[in-house]
C-alpha positions in Angstrom: 21.0 5.5 8.4 18.1 8.2 8.3 20.0 11.2 7.3 18.3 14.4 8.6 17.5 17.2 6.0 18.2 20.9 6.5 15.3 22.3 8.9 13.9 25.7 8.8 13.4 27.8 11.8 10.2 27.2 14.2 11.3 23.8 15.6 10.3 24.2 18.9 7.0 22.1 18.7 9.4 19.3 17.4 12.5 19.3 19.7 11.2 16.8 22.0 11.0 14.0 19.3 13.7 15.4 16.6 16.7 13.6 18.3 15.0 10.1 17.3 15.4 11.2 13.8 18.9 10.8 14.2 18.9 7.2 15.5 19.3 4.3 13.0 16.1 3.1 12.2 16.4 -0.5 13.5 17.7 1.0 16.8 14.3 2.6 17.4 11.3 1.1 19.1 8.0 1.0 17.7 6.8 3.7 20.3 9.5 6.1 19.2 8.7 5.8 15.7 5.0 6.2 16.7 6.1 9.4 18.6 7.5 10.9 15.5 4.8 10.4 13.4 2.3 11.7 16.0 4.3 14.5 16.6 4.2 15.8 13.0 0.5 15.0 12.6 0.0 17.3 15.7 1.7 20.4 14.1 -0.6 23.2 13.5 0.1 26.4 11.6 0.0 28.1 15.1 3.2 26.4 16.3 5.0 25.8 13.0 4.1 29.2 11.0 8.0 29.5 9.9 8.9 25.8 9.2 8.3 24.0 6.0 6.2 20.6 7.0 7.7 19.0 4.4 11.0 19.7 5.5 10.3 18.3 9.2 8.6 15.2 7.9 11.9 14.6 5.7 14.0 15.0 9.0 11.5 12.7 10.9 10.6 10.2 8.2 10.8 6.4 9.2 12.2 4.5 6.4 10.2 1.3 5.2 10.8 -2.1 6.4 13.3 -4.0 4.2 11.1 -5.9 1.4 11.0 -9.8 1.9 12.6 -11.8 -0.8 9.5 -12.9 -3.6 7.9 -16.1 -2.5 4.8 -16.6 -4.4 2.7 -19.2 -6.1 2.9 -19.6 -10.0 -0.9 -18.7 -10.4 -0.3 -15.6 -7.9 2.2 -14.4 -10.2 0.3 -15.1 -13.3 -2.3 -12.7 -12.5 -0.3 -10.2 -10.8 -1.6 -6.7 -11.7 0.8 -4.3 -13.5 0.8 -1.0 -11.8 1.4 2.6 -12.5 1.5 5.4 -10.2 0.3 9.1 -10.7 2.7 11.7 -9.4 0.4 13.0 -6.9 0.7 9.9 -4.6 3.0 7.3 -2.9 4.5 4.4 -4.1 3.4 1.2 -2.3 6.3 -0.5 0.0 6.8 -3.3 2.5 4.4 -3.4 5.4 6.7 -5.8 7.3 10.2 -7.3 7.2 11.8 -10.5 7.9 12.2 -9.8 11.8 8.7 -8.6 12.4 9.1 -4.7 12.0 6.1 -3.3 10.7 6.0 -0.3 8.9 5.1 2.9 11.0 4.0 5.1 8.3 4.1 8.8 7.8 2.1 11.7 9.0 -0.6 13.1 6.7 -1.7 16.6 8.3 0.0 19.7 7.0 2.1 17.8 4.1 2.1 17.3 0.5 0.6 14.2 -1.2 3.8 12.8 -2.1 6.3 13.7 0.2 8.8 11.0 1.5 6.7 8.1 -0.1 7.6 8.5 -3.8 11.2 7.8 -4.0 13.0 5.7 -6.7 14.6 3.5 -3.9 10.6 2.7 -3.1 10.3 0.7 -6.3 13.5 -1.5 -5.8 12.5 -2.2 -2.1 8.8 -3.5 -2.4 6.7 -6.0 -1.9 2.9 -6.8 -2.8 0.7 -9.6 -1.2 -1.7 -12.0 -2.6 -4.2 -14.7 -1.3 -6.0 -17.1 -3.6 -9.5 -18.6 -2.8 -11.1 -21.1 -5.2 -14.2 -23.0 -5.2 -16.8 -24.0 -7.6 -15.9 -22.8 -11.3 -13.8 -19.8 -10.1 -10.6 -18.7 -8.4 -10.1 -15.1 -7.2 -6.7 -13.9 -6.7 -6.6 -10.7 -4.4 -3.6 -8.4 -4.1 -2.6 -6.1 -1.3 -0.6 -2.9 -1.6 0.7 -1.1 1.7 1.2 2.9 1.1 2.6 5.0 3.8 0.2 7.5 3.8 -3.0 8.7 2.1 -3.4 12.6 2.0 -6.4 14.2 0.6 -5.9 17.9 1.4 -2.3 18.9 1.4 -0.8 21.3 3.6 -3.8 21.2 5.7 -5.4 19.7 8.6 -6.1 16.7 6.4 -9.0 14.2 6.1 -6.6 11.4 5.0 -4.7 8.9 7.2 -1.3 7.4 8.3 -1.2 4.2 6.5 -3.2 3.1 3.4 -4.0 -0.6 2.1 -5.5 -1.0 -1.2 -6.4 -4.1 -3.2 -7.1 -5.6 -6.5 -9.1 -8.8 -7.3 -8.5 -11.0 -10.3 -11.4 -13.3 -11.0 -10.4 -16.6 -13.0 -12.1 -19.4 -14.4 -10.9 -22.3 -16.6 -7.6 -20.7 -16.6 -9.2 -17.1 -18.2 -9.1 -13.8 -16.0 -12.8 -12.8 -16.4 -13.2 -9.9 -14.1 -11.1 -7.3 -12.4 -11.9 -5.6 -9.1 -10.1 -2.2 -8.1 -10.6 -1.0 -4.6 -12.2 2.4 -4.1 -12.8 4.0 -0.9 -14.0 0.8 1.0 -15.9 -0.5 -2.2 -14.7 -2.0 -5.4 -15.2 -0.9 -9.2 -15.3 -4.0 -11.1 -15.0 -4.8 -15.1 -15.0 -7.4 -17.2 -11.7 -8.5 -18.4 -12.9 -7.3 -22.2 -13.2 -3.7 -20.6 -9.8 -3.7 -19.0 -6.1 -3.2 -20.5 -3.4 -5.9 -20.3 0.1 -6.5 -19.9 0.0 -10.2 -21.1 -2.0 -11.7 -18.3 -1.4 -8.7 -16.1 -4.3 -6.2 -15.9 -3.3 -2.6 -15.8 -4.2 -0.3 -13.2 -2.9 3.1 -11.8 -2.9 4.4 -8.2 -4.2 7.9 -8.3 -5.8 10.8 -6.2 -9.4 10.5 -6.7 -10.4 14.2 -7.4 -10.6 16.1 -3.9 -10.7 12.9 -2.0 -8.0 10.2 -1.0 -6.2 7.8 -3.4 -7.4 4.4 -4.8 -6.7 2.4 -7.8 -8.4 2.9 -11.2 -8.2 1.3 -14.3 -5.7 2.3 -17.0 -6.7 3.9 -20.0 -4.7 4.4 -23.2 -3.0 7.6 -22.1 -1.6 5.8 -19.3 1.2 3.9 -21.2 2.9 7.4 -20.9 4.2 6.0 -17.8 4.9 8.3 -14.7 6.7 6.1 -12.3 10.6 6.0 -11.9 11.1 2.8 -13.7 9.4 3.8 -16.8 7.7 0.6 -17.1 4.2 -1.1 -16.0 5.5 -2.2 -12.5 5.1 -5.4 -10.4 6.7 -5.6 -7.4 8.4 -8.9 -5.6 5.2 -10.8 -4.5 4.5 -12.6 -1.2 1.7 -15.4 -1.2 -0.3 -16.2 1.7 1.8 -19.0 2.6 5.1 -17.5 1.4 5.7 -15.3 4.5 8.8 -16.4 6.9 7.7 -18.2 9.8 5.7 -16.1 12.2 5.7 -12.9 10.1 2.4 -13.4 8.8 0.6 -13.7 12.1 2.4 -10.3 13.2 1.2 -8.4 9.9 -2.1 -9.8 10.2 -2.3 -8.9 14.0 -1.1 -5.2 13.5 -3.6 -2.2 13.9 -3.4 0.1 10.7 -5.9 2.2 11.9 -8.2 3.4 9.2 -6.5 1.1 6.7 -7.0 -2.5 6.7 -5.1 -5.6 5.6 -8.0 -7.4 3.5 -5.8 -10.6 3.1 -6.1 -11.5 7.2 -8.8 -14.0 8.0 -11.0 -11.5 9.6 -11.5 -9.5 6.3 -10.7 -11.8 3.5 -14.3 -13.1 3.0 -16.0 -9.7 3.2 -13.5 -8.1 1.0 -14.2 -11.0 -1.7 -17.8 -10.3 -1.1 -17.2 -6.5 -1.9 -15.4 -7.5 -4.9 -17.5 -10.3 -6.5 -19.4 -9.5 -9.6 -22.9 -10.1 -9.4 -22.7 -12.9 -12.1 -20.3 -14.8 -10.1 -21.6 -17.9 -8.1 -19.0 -18.1 -5.4 -18.5 -19.1 -1.6 -16.5 -16.5 -0.3 -15.5 -18.6 2.9 -14.6 -21.8 1.1 -11.2 -23.0 0.1 -10.9 -25.8 -2.4 -7.3 -26.5 -3.3 -6.3 -22.9 -2.2 -4.6 -20.8 -1.2 -1.6 -23.0 -2.6 2.2 -23.0 -1.2 5.1 -21.5 -3.3 
């Protein structure tokens, strides 16, 4: 059950949707959930001068879907990145549950960068998604992470967005990781494996706020071993391979419109994302599977 928190005065602009916050999440339609998000996104200083917007979001916040149980291929697990999350941002959470309920996201206007999206429970209720493509001498492993919002300017009319998908690509040849790509505002920063810090065979990356811009992944440095997430470890969430979803659930996720954010694993986006993440030294057909992606 979503338990509303104390709200300050000035709730007139939200009275029409506030009752929705009292409902059990599973009992609410997607249309009702969307109305809650849009209501807060549309609040301005002129209709909320005496209320704390973070408190409003907390009251109307829609919990993320329940995580799917891990079901991943051995190779997808082998190269899965180990992450930390700077404190000025969210944790990734599940994008869909076993019943096909897709995450509704959180408002991004007039709120802080991490309100309602950086709870310790988000690391216990977590999913990461992966898809492999192999041909020639190479296999690439693309990992997708869903975040409920991406705030650039907190407590202001924001240029960010509800929903965020970020991606990490690991390029492997002859059983050895040779390159890693980190998504950054629609493109990728690519580094040779020798320039990347590793947790065993797992590249270390950090989800962070990129200056005055929105959030993205960056490669970890030595100082990042002072972990900032609630677990206190380099974190890897339960992984779902492309062929590891329950029947029909993957199709629902791939068909969903996440607005400005993009699920890179879906057929319509996968080749283009691999093109952006491909090192110039790699010869690879982004449209061809040879023995991939595999089934858990």
